[in-house]
N, C-alpha and C positions, 0 to 999 in steps of 0.2 A: 299657117298657125304659129310656125316656128318664128317667122319674121315678126308676127305680132307679139309674141312673148318676148322677143328680144328688145322690141321697141318698148315695151312695158317696163322691163328691168332697166332700160337705159333712162327712161324718164324718172323712175324711182331713184336711181342713184343720182341723177341731177338734182332732184329735190332735196335728198339727204345732204348733198354737198352744198347746196344753197342754204339750208337750214343751219349747217355747221358753220358756214362763213358768218351768217347773221349772229349766231350765238357767241362766236369768237369776237365779233366786234362789240357786242354788248358787255361780255365779260373777259377781259384780257386773261390769257392763259400764260403762265410762266413756267418754263420747262427747266428743271435743274439737272445737271449731270449727275450720274450715279455717285454716291459719296464715297470717297476714298478712306473714310474713317468713321467709326460710330462713337458717339458720346453720350452717355446716359448720366443725367442729373438727378440727384435725389434731395429732397428737404424734408425734414420731419422734426416735430418738437414733442416735449412732455412737460407737463401733463396735458391731456387732450381734453379734460372736463374743465371748461373755462366760463367766465362771466359772459353774458351776452353783449353788453355794452361798456364794459371797462376792461383794461388790460390786467393780466396777472403775470407774474414772472415765469418764464420757461426755460427749458434747455433746449436750445436750437442746433441741429446737426445738419451740415451740408456735405454732400459728396459728389464726385464725378468719376466715372469709369470710362476708360478709352481703349478701343481696340480697333484693328483693322480687319474688315470683312474677309479679306483674303488670308488673314493669318500672318502677314509679314509685318515688318517693323513700322509702327504708326508714326506720322509726322509729329514734331514737338508742339505741344500746347503752348501758345504764347499769350492768349488772353481769354479769360473767362468772365463775360458779363452776366450778372444774376439779377433777375427782377423778383421781389418778394412780395407778399400779399400787403395790401394797405391797412389791414387790421392788425399788423405786427407793430410793436413799439421798440425803440433802441435808445439806451441811455448809458453814457459811461461817465456821467457827471459825478465828480468828487473822487474818482478812481486815480491811482498813480499812472503816469505815462512813461513811455520808454521808447527810444528810437532805435533804428536799425544799426547794424554793423558793430555791435558791441561784442560779438563772440571772439574778436581777436584778443580780448582781454581775459577770456576765461577758457576752461577746458573745452575741447571739442566734444560736446555732448548734445542731446536734443533739446536743452533748455539753456537760458541764459541766466547765470547766477545774479548778474548785476540788475536784472530786470524782472525778477521773480515775483516782487510785489505788484507788478503791472501785468501779470500773466492773466489771461481771461478765458483761455481754451487750450484744447490740445487735439492731436490727431496723428495721422500716419500718411506718408507718401510712398508710391511705388513707382519706380522707373524701369524702362527697358533700355538697355545700353547696346548699341550696334556699332562696335568698332570695325573699320575696314578689314576685310578677310577674316572676321571672326564671327562666330555664332552669337547672336543677341542673348544676353543674360539679364536676368531680373535682380533688382536690389530694393530693398524697402528701408525706411528709417521713420524716425519720430518727427513730430511737428509740434511746435508750441506757438500759441496765438497771444500777441501782447497789444495792449492798448496803447495806440499812438496819439490819441486825443481827439477831441471834437471842435470845430470851429465853422461858422458860417453854414450850419446845416450839413456838414460833412463829418463823417467820423472815420478815422484812419486806423487800421489794425495792420500789424506786421506779423507774417508767418515765418518763423525761423525753423529751418529744418537741417538735419544731418542725415547724409546717406553714406552708408559704409562702402567698402570695396564692392565693385571695381571702380565706382565713382570717388568715393572717399573724399567728400566735400561737404560744405555747409552753403546755405543759400538764405536770402531773404525775399519774401514775396509781398508786396504791398497789396492790401485789400482795403479800397476805399468805398464806403457806402454813403449814399446821400438820399435825402428825401425828394420825392418827385411825384407828380400826379400822372399815373399812366393807367386809368380805369381801375381795374381790379388790383393792379400793382401800385404800391405807395413808396417802395424802396428800391434803388438801383445800385448795385455793387459792381465794382471793376476789379478783378484779380489779374495782376500781370506777372506772368511766370518767366523769370530770367532764363538765359541759355545755361544748360547744365551740361558738364563735361565736354565744354566746347561744340556743343550741339549733337554730340553722339548719343545723349540720352534724351528720352521722350517719356513724359509722365503717362502712366497707365491708370493710376488710380490716386485720388486725392481725398481724405476725409478730415473733416475738422468739426470739433463740437465746442460751442461756447457754453460756459458755465452759466448755472441758472441765475437769472437777473439782469444779464446784459441785454437780452430781449425779453420782450413781454408780448402777450396776445390775448384777444378777445375772440368770441365765437358767434357772431351774429348771423352767419349763413350756413354754418355746419361744415364749413370747409375752409382751408387755406391753401391758396395757389401759389406756385413759384415756376419760373422758367429761366433757362439759360441759354446763351448763345456761346459757342466754343470756336475760338478762331486758332488756327494752325499755321505753322510755318511754311507750308506749301500752298497757302491761299485758301485751303478748305475751310469751310464753315459748317457747324452742326448745331442743331436746335433741339432741345428736349424740355419737357415740363414735368411738375410733379404736383400732386394733390394730397394734402393731409386732411382727413376727416377729424371733426371734433364734436364735442357736446356741451350744451349749455349746462351750468350748474343746476338750474331749475329743472331742466328736463331730466337730469340725471337722478334727481330726487324723486 
């Protein structure tokens, strides 16, 4: 009886293994190593009561929070790729433009006086600085967003920021957004973060808000979707997504 039971169990195990092999052949399985960093992306706008089939000016907010699951110093963020819902609109037509690296001509503040008329948004940045043989420390500063102009379907923004001690420095972050057909996503943006404090500083939070009218939106489906891919200096990649619910103006009445 015992031998019979063992034979049955062996046969069952073989069948399970065979079925698993067939399933794996039909549906390739990708196994990723545990992430060394966690990145949480958020995208939201106001107002959320919108027309169903035509766009209305909105205020758009984007944010990224970064942390290490183990609580140690996170790797430096190098690039943030953002995909935005296809029911969003973007226009900087007729607005003043301003290029980067003009902070050398003005005071070291969170804004650029020479570009004030081209300012289209603002926000904050937080970094964690880990110098050798020292405890990591956090520092936060202001960020201003400037219109860099639009051509060939691409719109360029420049994020200018100032971080106080222990970093005590300014930086420019280019943020290019272009139109593209990606299913539910109609816009793709790429934000490239420069090296801060010679690589000793890693961004832990970035928040930016575009003023009303730079972006617009409609609400044909009751929601707006966005996603982001974060790439870090150690080769780590993290993906996250966000959903903003909305109501049509007709439904709200």
